MARVOVEX-516458 format. One record per residue (C-alpha): residue in one letter; x, y, z. Coordinates in pm, 1 decimal. Layout:
BEGIN
<atom code="a" east="X" north="Y" up="Z"/>
...
END
This chain:
BEGIN
<atom code="m" east="3805.3" north="-939.3" up="834.5"/>
<atom code="a" east="3895.0" north="-695.5" up="1094.2"/>
<atom code="s" east="3739.5" north="-755.1" up="1434.1"/>
<atom code="i" east="3680.2" north="-501.0" up="1735.5"/>
<atom code="q" east="4007.9" north="-638.4" up="1897.7"/>
<atom code="d" east="4210.2" north="-509.3" up="1585.5"/>
<atom code="v" east="4025.4" north="-190.8" up="1598.5"/>
<atom code="a" east="4098.2" north="-133.6" up="1980.0"/>
<atom code="q" east="4470.5" north="-241.2" up="1928.9"/>
<atom code="l" east="4525.1" north="24.7" up="1644.7"/>
<atom code="a" east="4348.8" north="290.9" up="1837.3"/>
<atom code="q" east="4545.8" north="205.9" up="2153.2"/>
<atom code="v" east="4244.8" north="163.5" up="2359.5"/>
<atom code="s" east="4084.5" north="-151.6" up="2552.2"/>
<atom code="t" east="3816.1" north="-359.4" up="2346.3"/>
<atom code="a" east="3544.9" north="-235.7" up="2587.4"/>
<atom code="t" east="3619.5" north="130.4" up="2497.4"/>
<atom code="a" east="3638.7" north="59.3" up="2121.7"/>
<atom code="s" east="3303.0" north="-100.7" up="2146.0"/>
<atom code="r" east="3160.8" north="167.4" up="2324.5"/>
<atom code="a" east="3274.7" north="427.4" up="2082.5"/>
<atom code="l" east="3118.8" north="278.5" up="1803.2"/>
<atom code="s" east="2778.0" north="160.0" up="1970.8"/>
<atom code="r" east="2745.7" north="431.4" up="2243.4"/>
<atom code="p" east="2949.7" north="719.6" up="2142.9"/>
<atom code="d" east="2824.5" north="963.1" up="2409.9"/>
<atom code="m" east="2979.3" north="744.5" up="2673.6"/>
<atom code="v" east="3321.7" north="796.9" up="2511.6"/>
<atom code="a" east="3551.4" north="1124.0" up="2518.3"/>
<atom code="q" east="3551.8" north="1306.7" up="2169.0"/>
<atom code="s" east="3941.5" north="1254.5" up="2114.5"/>
<atom code="t" east="3907.0" north="869.1" up="2207.2"/>
<atom code="r" east="3590.8" north="828.2" up="1976.5"/>
<atom code="e" east="3773.8" north="1002.7" up="1683.4"/>
<atom code="r" east="4045.2" north="755.2" up="1710.1"/>
<atom code="v" east="3837.7" north="461.2" up="1728.8"/>
<atom code="l" east="3634.0" north="560.2" up="1420.3"/>
<atom code="s" east="3948.2" north="645.8" up="1235.8"/>
<atom code="a" east="4090.3" north="281.3" up="1327.9"/>
<atom code="a" east="3784.7" north="121.0" up="1203.6"/>
<atom code="q" east="3770.9" north="318.2" up="878.3"/>
<atom code="q" east="4122.1" north="211.5" up="800.5"/>
<atom code="l" east="4066.1" north="-148.3" up="876.3"/>
<atom code="g" east="3717.7" north="-146.2" up="704.0"/>
<atom code="y" east="3569.4" north="-281.1" up="1036.6"/>
<atom code="q" east="3204.7" north="-363.1" up="1012.2"/>
<atom code="p" east="3019.4" north="-441.8" up="1356.1"/>
<atom code="n" east="2816.8" north="-743.0" up="1387.2"/>
<atom code="v" east="2467.0" north="-586.7" up="1447.3"/>
<atom code="l" east="2300.6" north="-892.6" up="1532.3"/>
<atom code="a" east="2537.6" north="-1007.4" up="1803.0"/>
<atom code="r" east="2547.7" north="-657.0" up="1950.4"/>
<atom code="s" east="2193.1" north="-654.1" up="1981.1"/>
<atom code="l" east="2141.9" north="-987.6" up="2130.4"/>
<atom code="r" east="2413.5" north="-845.3" up="2405.9"/>
<atom code="q" east="2192.7" north="-542.2" up="2463.3"/>
<atom code="g" east="1847.4" north="-702.4" up="2434.5"/>
<atom code="e" east="1746.4" north="-475.3" up="2152.1"/>
<atom code="t" east="1752.5" north="-547.3" up="1787.6"/>
<atom code="r" east="1621.5" north="-214.0" up="1648.7"/>
<atom code="t" east="1488.8" north="-410.0" up="1373.3"/>
<atom code="i" east="1129.7" north="-387.9" up="1232.4"/>
<atom code="g" east="943.2" north="-626.8" up="1017.9"/>
<atom code="v" east="750.5" north="-532.5" up="687.1"/>
<atom code="v" east="539.7" north="-773.6" up="475.0"/>
<atom code="v" east="360.2" north="-634.6" up="176.8"/>
<atom code="t" east="147.2" north="-803.3" up="-49.2"/>
<atom code="d" east="284.8" north="-745.7" up="-396.4"/>
<atom code="i" east="637.3" north="-570.5" up="-402.0"/>
<atom code="l" east="610.7" north="-543.2" up="-791.0"/>
<atom code="n" east="296.3" north="-318.0" up="-760.3"/>
<atom code="p" east="412.7" north="35.2" up="-756.9"/>
<atom code="f" east="176.0" north="121.4" up="-446.0"/>
<atom code="h" east="327.1" north="-122.4" up="-231.7"/>
<atom code="a" east="677.4" north="-19.3" up="-334.6"/>
<atom code="t" east="617.7" north="322.3" up="-233.4"/>
<atom code="l" east="462.7" north="213.9" up="97.5"/>
<atom code="a" east="778.5" north="29.0" up="155.3"/>
<atom code="k" east="984.3" north="347.4" up="69.8"/>
<atom code="g" east="809.4" north="549.7" up="312.9"/>
<atom code="i" east="852.5" north="279.8" up="559.6"/>
<atom code="q" east="1201.8" north="267.9" up="522.4"/>
<atom code="d" east="1286.1" north="618.5" up="512.3"/>
<atom code="a" east="1094.8" north="679.4" up="842.7"/>
<atom code="a" east="1278.8" north="371.7" up="1000.4"/>
<atom code="d" east="1615.5" north="514.7" up="886.3"/>
<atom code="r" east="1546.2" north="835.5" up="1061.4"/>
<atom code="h" east="1450.5" north="666.8" up="1389.3"/>
<atom code="g" east="1772.2" north="457.2" up="1361.8"/>
<atom code="y" east="1598.8" north="120.5" up="1277.6"/>
<atom code="v" east="1644.6" north="-126.1" up="1002.9"/>
<atom code="a" east="1342.6" north="-261.9" up="798.2"/>
<atom code="f" east="1339.9" north="-616.5" up="696.8"/>
<atom code="l" east="1111.5" north="-655.4" up="388.9"/>
<atom code="f" east="892.0" north="-948.2" up="291.2"/>
<atom code="n" east="649.4" north="-996.0" up="15.7"/>
<atom code="s" east="348.4" north="-1237.5" up="50.9"/>
<atom code="d" east="217.1" north="-1237.9" up="-309.6"/>
<atom code="e" east="-148.9" north="-1212.3" up="-174.3"/>
<atom code="e" east="-97.1" north="-1578.6" up="-46.3"/>
<atom code="p" east="-166.0" north="-1648.3" up="332.6"/>
<atom code="a" east="58.4" north="-1948.1" up="308.4"/>
<atom code="k" east="370.5" north="-1721.0" up="214.4"/>
<atom code="e" east="267.1" north="-1452.6" up="464.7"/>
<atom code="r" east="270.3" north="-1707.9" up="749.9"/>
<atom code="r" east="608.3" north="-1842.5" up="620.8"/>
<atom code="a" east="738.6" north="-1472.3" up="625.4"/>
<atom code="l" east="621.5" north="-1406.7" up="982.4"/>
<atom code="e" east="786.4" north="-1735.9" up="1087.6"/>
<atom code="t" east="1107.4" north="-1623.4" up="907.4"/>
<atom code="l" east="1090.8" north="-1286.8" up="1070.4"/>
<atom code="r" east="1060.5" north="-1430.8" up="1436.6"/>
<atom code="g" east="1419.3" north="-1563.2" up="1389.3"/>
<atom code="h" east="1546.5" north="-1189.4" up="1354.3"/>
<atom code="l" east="1397.0" north="-1085.7" up="1683.5"/>
<atom code="p" east="1207.1" north="-768.5" up="1546.0"/>
<atom code="q" east="1096.7" north="-508.9" up="1784.7"/>
<atom code="g" east="774.2" north="-461.1" up="1577.7"/>
<atom code="l" east="586.0" north="-544.7" up="1263.5"/>
<atom code="i" east="411.0" north="-342.3" up="972.9"/>
<atom code="l" east="170.0" north="-562.7" up="803.0"/>
<atom code="v" east="-20.3" north="-505.5" up="499.2"/>
<atom code="p" east="-255.5" north="-842.4" up="569.8"/>
<atom code="t" east="-369.9" north="-1123.9" up="367.4"/>
<atom code="s" east="-705.8" north="-1285.5" up="435.6"/>
<atom code="g" east="-515.5" north="-1518.1" up="675.5"/>
<atom code="a" east="-334.7" north="-1236.5" up="896.1"/>
<atom code="r" east="-545.7" north="-1242.0" up="1202.7"/>
<atom code="e" east="-506.1" north="-1607.0" up="1274.6"/>
<atom code="h" east="-115.0" north="-1580.9" up="1169.1"/>
<atom code="l" east="-70.8" north="-1282.8" up="1420.5"/>
<atom code="k" east="-190.5" north="-1529.2" up="1716.9"/>
<atom code="a" east="141.7" north="-1670.3" up="1698.1"/>
<atom code="m" east="301.9" north="-1326.0" up="1800.9"/>
<atom code="p" east="87.9" north="-1196.2" up="2067.3"/>
<atom code="d" east="341.1" north="-984.0" up="2216.4"/>
<atom code="l" east="458.7" north="-820.1" up="1905.8"/>
<atom code="p" east="366.0" north="-455.4" up="1848.5"/>
<atom code="v" east="196.5" north="-450.1" up="1498.6"/>
<atom code="v" east="66.3" north="-174.0" up="1275.2"/>
<atom code="e" east="-174.4" north="-281.1" up="1005.2"/>
<atom code="l" east="-119.9" north="-89.1" up="691.3"/>
<atom code="d" east="-365.2" north="-28.2" up="389.9"/>
<atom code="r" east="-593.6" north="-309.1" up="517.3"/>
<atom code="v" east="-742.5" north="-404.3" up="829.0"/>
<atom code="t" east="-790.2" north="-754.2" up="990.4"/>
<atom code="g" east="-1095.6" north="-660.2" up="1178.0"/>
<atom code="n" east="-911.3" north="-688.2" up="1507.7"/>
<atom code="p" east="-1046.4" north="-414.9" up="1745.1"/>
<atom code="d" east="-725.1" north="-401.6" up="1932.5"/>
<atom code="a" east="-521.5" north="-324.4" up="1630.7"/>
<atom code="t" east="-344.2" north="-2.0" up="1539.2"/>
<atom code="t" east="-420.8" north="73.9" up="1175.2"/>
<atom code="v" east="-313.5" north="298.5" up="908.3"/>
<atom code="t" east="-537.3" north="329.9" up="617.0"/>
<atom code="t" east="-689.4" north="551.9" up="353.8"/>
<atom code="d" east="-1060.7" north="660.4" up="301.0"/>
<atom code="n" east="-1140.0" north="375.4" up="49.6"/>
<atom code="a" east="-1510.9" north="423.0" up="88.4"/>
<atom code="g" east="-1473.6" north="794.6" up="-0.9"/>
<atom code="g" east="-1268.7" north="712.6" up="-280.6"/>
<atom code="g" east="-1509.7" north="446.8" up="-431.9"/>
<atom code="a" east="-1796.9" north="677.1" up="-377.2"/>
<atom code="a" east="-1600.8" north="980.6" up="-558.2"/>
<atom code="a" east="-1517.8" north="748.3" up="-849.7"/>
<atom code="t" east="-1871.9" north="606.9" up="-906.3"/>
<atom code="r" east="-2021.0" north="955.8" up="-878.5"/>
<atom code="h" east="-1792.3" north="1112.3" up="-1109.5"/>
<atom code="l" east="-1906.5" north="840.6" up="-1370.9"/>
<atom code="i" east="-2275.8" north="892.2" up="-1288.7"/>
<atom code="e" east="-2231.4" north="1263.0" up="-1325.6"/>
<atom code="l" east="-2098.9" north="1198.0" up="-1671.0"/>
<atom code="g" east="-2421.6" north="1029.9" up="-1757.1"/>
<atom code="h" east="-2316.1" north="655.6" up="-1745.1"/>
<atom code="t" east="-2585.9" north="421.7" up="-1623.5"/>
<atom code="r" east="-2432.1" north="69.8" up="-1699.1"/>
<atom code="i" east="-2119.4" north="110.5" up="-1478.7"/>
<atom code="g" east="-1917.0" north="-217.0" up="-1416.9"/>
<atom code="m" east="-1658.8" north="-270.2" up="-1153.0"/>
<atom code="i" east="-1361.4" north="-510.3" up="-1140.2"/>
<atom code="v" east="-1318.7" north="-562.9" up="-772.5"/>
<atom code="g" east="-1045.6" north="-729.6" up="-559.0"/>
<atom code="q" east="-1072.0" north="-1032.9" up="-323.1"/>
<atom code="q" east="-1398.4" north="-993.5" up="-102.0"/>
<atom code="d" east="-1212.8" north="-1116.3" up="181.0"/>
<atom code="i" east="-999.7" north="-818.9" up="179.1"/>
<atom code="s" east="-1112.1" north="-494.7" up="358.5"/>
<atom code="t" east="-1006.8" north="-239.0" up="98.0"/>
<atom code="a" east="-1175.2" north="-432.3" up="-170.1"/>
<atom code="t" east="-1497.2" north="-479.7" up="20.6"/>
<atom code="q" east="-1501.0" north="-109.0" up="106.8"/>
<atom code="r" east="-1457.4" north="11.2" up="-242.8"/>
<atom code="h" east="-1713.2" north="-228.6" up="-383.1"/>
<atom code="d" east="-1974.6" north="-128.0" up="-89.7"/>
<atom code="a" east="-1908.7" north="249.4" up="-167.2"/>
<atom code="y" east="-1973.4" north="186.0" up="-545.0"/>
<atom code="r" east="-2293.3" north="2.1" up="-467.0"/>
<atom code="a" east="-2413.4" north="265.9" up="-234.1"/>
<atom code="a" east="-2347.9" north="522.6" up="-498.7"/>
<atom code="l" east="-2523.7" north="379.2" up="-761.1"/>
<atom code="e" east="-2820.5" north="325.9" up="-532.4"/>
<atom code="a" east="-2819.0" north="689.6" up="-410.7"/>
<atom code="a" east="-2828.1" north="795.3" up="-760.3"/>
<atom code="g" east="-3136.7" north="568.0" up="-818.3"/>
<atom code="l" east="-2945.0" north="313.9" up="-1047.2"/>
<atom code="t" east="-2993.3" north="-51.5" up="-1005.7"/>
<atom code="y" east="-2693.1" north="-238.6" up="-871.3"/>
<atom code="d" east="-2635.6" north="-512.1" up="-1126.7"/>
<atom code="p" east="-2419.2" north="-833.6" up="-1006.0"/>
<atom code="a" east="-2353.2" north="-935.3" up="-1343.4"/>
<atom code="l" east="-2165.1" north="-629.3" up="-1406.5"/>
<atom code="v" east="-1911.1" north="-685.1" up="-1121.3"/>
<atom code="l" east="-1647.8" north="-931.1" up="-1154.1"/>
<atom code="s" east="-1330.3" north="-1017.7" up="-924.1"/>
<atom code="g" east="-991.3" north="-922.3" up="-1068.8"/>
<atom code="n" east="-788.9" north="-1064.0" up="-754.3"/>
<atom code="h" east="-595.0" north="-768.2" up="-760.4"/>
<atom code="r" east="-402.3" north="-897.8" up="-1051.0"/>
<atom code="e" east="-323.7" north="-778.1" up="-1398.4"/>
<atom code="d" east="-415.2" north="-1102.9" up="-1558.6"/>
<atom code="d" east="-726.0" north="-1147.8" up="-1366.4"/>
<atom code="g" east="-817.1" north="-768.0" up="-1440.5"/>
<atom code="y" east="-768.6" north="-868.6" up="-1791.9"/>
<atom code="r" east="-984.2" north="-1162.1" up="-1802.4"/>
<atom code="a" east="-1278.9" north="-959.1" up="-1601.2"/>
<atom code="a" east="-1257.2" north="-687.1" up="-1844.0"/>
<atom code="m" east="-1270.0" north="-919.9" up="-2154.9"/>
<atom code="h" east="-1600.8" north="-1076.3" up="-2002.8"/>
<atom code="l" east="-1758.2" north="-746.5" up="-1928.9"/>
<atom code="l" east="-1660.3" north="-571.8" up="-2243.2"/>
<atom code="s" east="-1768.3" north="-867.8" up="-2464.3"/>
<atom code="l" east="-2142.6" north="-848.6" up="-2324.9"/>
<atom code="p" east="-2402.1" north="-782.5" up="-2563.2"/>
<atom code="a" east="-2404.3" north="-380.9" up="-2676.6"/>
<atom code="d" east="-2723.8" north="-327.2" up="-2474.9"/>
<atom code="h" east="-2591.4" north="-464.4" up="-2159.0"/>
<atom code="r" east="-2216.3" north="-401.6" up="-2177.6"/>
<atom code="p" east="-2087.6" north="-140.9" up="-1938.8"/>
<atom code="t" east="-2013.3" north="200.2" up="-2099.1"/>
<atom code="a" east="-1784.8" north="272.8" up="-1787.3"/>
<atom code="l" east="-1560.0" north="68.3" up="-1551.4"/>
<atom code="f" east="-1445.4" north="169.1" up="-1208.5"/>
<atom code="v" east="-1135.4" north="-89.0" up="-1127.5"/>
<atom code="g" east="-1046.1" north="-152.8" up="-781.9"/>
<atom code="n" east="-665.4" north="-128.3" up="-799.2"/>
<atom code="n" east="-371.9" north="-18.5" up="-1051.0"/>
<atom code="e" east="-281.3" north="-382.1" up="-1147.2"/>
<atom code="m" east="-618.0" north="-464.0" up="-1228.9"/>
<atom code="t" east="-656.7" north="-142.2" up="-1422.9"/>
<atom code="v" east="-361.0" north="-234.0" up="-1643.5"/>
<atom code="g" east="-551.3" north="-539.1" up="-1732.3"/>
<atom code="a" east="-876.4" north="-344.8" up="-1819.6"/>
<atom code="v" east="-697.5" north="-98.1" up="-2037.2"/>
<atom code="l" east="-519.1" north="-381.8" up="-2220.2"/>
<atom code="a" east="-871.2" north="-570.8" up="-2263.3"/>
<atom code="a" east="-1024.8" north="-242.7" up="-2402.2"/>
<atom code="r" east="-737.1" north="-236.2" up="-2675.5"/>
<atom code="a" east="-767.1" north="-578.8" up="-2755.8"/>
<atom code="l" east="-1128.4" north="-532.6" up="-2826.7"/>
<atom code="n" east="-1028.6" north="-215.0" up="-3038.0"/>
<atom code="l" east="-1264.5" north="6.8" up="-2780.5"/>
<atom code="h" east="-1146.1" north="355.2" up="-2759.9"/>
<atom code="i" east="-1103.2" north="540.9" up="-2437.9"/>
<atom code="p" east="-1296.5" north="721.5" up="-2337.4"/>
<atom code="v" east="-1502.3" north="718.1" up="-2672.7"/>
<atom code="d" east="-1638.4" north="366.5" up="-2637.5"/>
<atom code="l" east="-1554.9" north="308.3" up="-2276.1"/>
<atom code="s" east="-1455.1" north="534.6" up="-1952.8"/>
<atom code="i" east="-1216.3" north="386.5" up="-1693.4"/>
<atom code="v" east="-1152.0" north="512.2" up="-1351.4"/>
<atom code="g" east="-871.2" north="318.9" up="-1164.8"/>
<atom code="f" east="-798.9" north="315.9" up="-804.7"/>
<atom code="d" east="-428.6" north="434.8" up="-741.3"/>
<atom code="d" east="-208.2" north="671.2" up="-921.2"/>
<atom code="s" east="116.3" north="582.0" up="-1080.7"/>
<atom code="r" east="365.3" north="712.1" up="-1348.5"/>
<atom code="w" east="225.6" north="493.7" up="-1608.6"/>
<atom code="a" east="-147.7" north="641.7" up="-1548.4"/>
<atom code="q" east="-16.6" north="987.1" up="-1585.8"/>
<atom code="t" east="184.8" north="902.1" up="-1923.5"/>
<atom code="m" east="-59.3" north="661.0" up="-2099.1"/>
<atom code="t" east="-273.5" north="759.0" up="-2391.2"/>
<atom code="p" east="-514.6" north="887.0" up="-2287.7"/>
<atom code="p" east="-413.2" north="984.2" up="-1913.6"/>
<atom code="l" east="-613.5" north="790.5" up="-1656.4"/>
<atom code="t" east="-870.0" north="931.4" up="-1439.2"/>
<atom code="v" east="-781.4" north="771.2" up="-1091.1"/>
<atom code="v" east="-863.9" north="779.5" up="-726.1"/>
<atom code="a" east="-503.4" north="843.2" up="-591.5"/>
<atom code="q" east="-349.0" north="735.2" up="-243.9"/>
<atom code="p" east="-100.1" north="906.4" up="-46.9"/>
<atom code="a" east="102.5" north="579.8" up="-62.4"/>
<atom code="y" east="441.6" north="744.0" up="66.9"/>
<atom code="d" east="278.9" north="892.9" up="349.8"/>
<atom code="l" east="93.3" north="603.0" up="448.8"/>
<atom code="g" east="408.7" north="422.8" up="500.4"/>
<atom code="v" east="567.2" north="690.9" up="689.1"/>
<atom code="q" east="263.2" north="717.0" up="908.5"/>
<atom code="a" east="286.9" north="344.9" up="959.5"/>
<atom code="c" east="640.8" north="352.3" up="1086.4"/>
<atom code="e" east="565.4" north="638.5" up="1319.8"/>
<atom code="q" east="283.5" north="455.9" up="1459.1"/>
<atom code="l" east="486.6" north="164.0" up="1515.4"/>
<atom code="i" east="784.2" north="371.5" up="1676.5"/>
<atom code="a" east="513.2" north="533.1" up="1911.9"/>
<atom code="l" east="383.4" north="169.9" up="2001.8"/>
<atom code="l" east="726.4" north="59.1" up="2087.5"/>
<atom code="g" east="772.8" north="368.1" up="2323.5"/>
<atom code="r" east="457.2" north="312.0" up="2535.8"/>
<atom code="t" east="276.9" north="54.5" up="2734.3"/>
<atom code="r" east="21.4" north="-152.6" up="2548.2"/>
<atom code="t" east="-248.0" north="-35.8" up="2793.1"/>
<atom code="k" east="-318.0" north="257.5" up="2553.4"/>
<atom code="s" east="-604.1" north="234.0" up="2329.3"/>
<atom code="a" east="-521.0" north="161.7" up="1951.5"/>
<atom code="a" east="-476.4" north="410.1" up="1702.5"/>
<atom code="r" east="-676.9" north="448.0" up="1389.7"/>
<atom code="v" east="-512.0" north="662.0" up="1140.2"/>
<atom code="q" east="-718.3" north="737.3" up="806.3"/>
<atom code="l" east="-571.2" north="971.1" up="518.1"/>
<atom code="p" east="-769.0" north="1115.1" up="250.3"/>
<atom code="t" east="-796.4" north="993.2" up="-105.4"/>
<atom code="t" east="-823.5" north="1244.0" up="-414.6"/>
<atom code="l" east="-999.4" north="1180.2" up="-737.9"/>
<atom code="i" east="-784.9" north="1293.8" up="-1020.0"/>
<atom code="i" east="-993.1" north="1369.4" up="-1342.5"/>
<atom code="r" east="-767.1" north="1311.1" up="-1645.3"/>
<atom code="h" east="-891.5" north="1181.1" up="-2008.3"/>
<atom code="s" east="-998.0" north="837.0" up="-1970.9"/>
<atom code="t" east="-1342.7" north="956.1" up="-1877.0"/>
<atom code="g" east="-1640.4" north="1119.8" up="-2076.0"/>
<atom code="p" east="-1995.5" north="1095.5" up="-2141.6"/>
<atom code="p" east="-2129.4" north="768.7" up="-2286.0"/>
<atom code="g" east="-2176.2" north="759.6" up="-2659.2"/>
<atom code="q" east="-1945.2" north="1053.7" up="-2709.7"/>
<atom code="p" east="-1871.5" north="1101.9" up="-3077.1"/>
<atom code="r" east="-1499.5" north="996.9" up="-3176.8"/>
<atom code="t" east="-1428.5" north="1351.7" up="-3299.3"/>
<atom code="n" east="-1456.0" north="1463.6" up="-2951.2"/>
<atom code="a" east="-1181.9" north="1261.2" up="-2822.0"/>
<atom code="s" east="-910.6" north="1465.9" up="-3020.2"/>
<atom code="n" east="-1066.3" north="1800.0" up="-2903.9"/>
<atom code="r" east="-1037.3" north="1743.6" up="-2528.6"/>
<atom code="d" east="-870.1" north="2008.8" up="-2346.1"/>
<atom code="p" east="-521.2" north="1882.6" up="-2270.9"/>
<atom code="a" east="-471.9" north="2122.4" up="-1986.0"/>
<atom code="r" east="-357.0" north="2022.3" up="-1645.5"/>
<atom code="p" east="-586.0" north="1757.7" up="-1488.4"/>
<atom code="a" east="-859.6" north="1877.6" up="-1252.9"/>
<atom code="t" east="-856.0" north="1747.1" up="-895.1"/>
<atom code="s" east="-1140.5" north="1690.9" up="-655.0"/>
<atom code="s" east="-1085.4" north="1613.5" up="-294.6"/>
<atom code="h" east="-1371.5" north="1477.5" up="-107.1"/>
<atom code="p" east="-1450.7" north="1414.9" up="283.9"/>
<atom code="p" east="-1443.8" north="1074.4" up="431.1"/>
<atom code="v" east="-1775.7" north="866.1" up="330.6"/>
<atom code="p" east="-1872.1" north="608.8" up="573.0"/>
<atom code="p" east="-1888.8" north="262.8" up="413.1"/>
<atom code="s" east="-2219.2" north="127.4" up="356.3"/>
<atom code="a" east="-2352.9" north="-233.7" up="481.9"/>
<atom code="g" east="-2189.6" north="-515.8" up="310.8"/>
<atom code="p" east="-1957.7" north="-821.6" up="328.2"/>
<atom code="p" east="-1756.4" north="-837.7" up="642.8"/>
<atom code="r" east="-1415.6" north="-667.3" up="635.5"/>
<atom code="a" east="-1118.7" north="-912.6" up="606.7"/>
END
């Protein structure tokens, strides 16, 4: 493998000049820079970025920890972060915690060895404790919040999205609306659940804890929760489900199919998060969409801003709106089956809504 000395020899410059031409090109004459670059290309030279970063005391790397890289929402977050980091000349190191606090802790310990300049974290329930081991590292909490009042956060309007989804089902005439929720020690899950409950009560409907089950953010758990709710006696079975994320929504749809329930004839479903499968499934799914890519970009921009200023400035709170996209998985309860095939296949309607403050409920994670 070629070394910087080999490049310098071929370009007929000193080793120091060759190094400057590659790492700080503005400090070298253009003709010299072009000669060094040509030599590096001929030799296939690849600089040792870590060694150079250690010498300069700056790694230009950031850590990124998401909770489920197989979830399209989190994959899109990571894409937004990486694109923004690349524009600023940073490299993003990606880790996956699998919603497990122990894995998150190990990821942060591994990340420390790479000397990142900052961290973007989708927190697990253990994150606030884990971050105490990295008190001087600039951190942006993405999608979820730990409850740290000094943290910079980038989130969506979970309360507004949850309220819009529930109101949509109420306006269709549903009175028995079940919910499959995420972990109640995670802020997004509690905010969506609280908004669902508040919307029911605002409409004069009774909140029934028996119609609310946890799906733990996973497809399998979402399937089990939906199977339980949809197997209740007919006079208590929900006619509609609001599901707290896209993975659990997959499970709920599969459960409905396993029970031979027709959507939206026998059951209306609203999911939280949009995706390609939600748009192309039969019928296309009504969802609360989040701007996942923009969330990732905003998180990276906030972190870059943190790196360029003193820590005495107040923490930023960025919240992006959600949008209710009405497709064909929702309809009035007891809708005759013949109507399902006659629904207007026109382009889905969209309904944006202003932020709605979360109601009182379990403490945020």
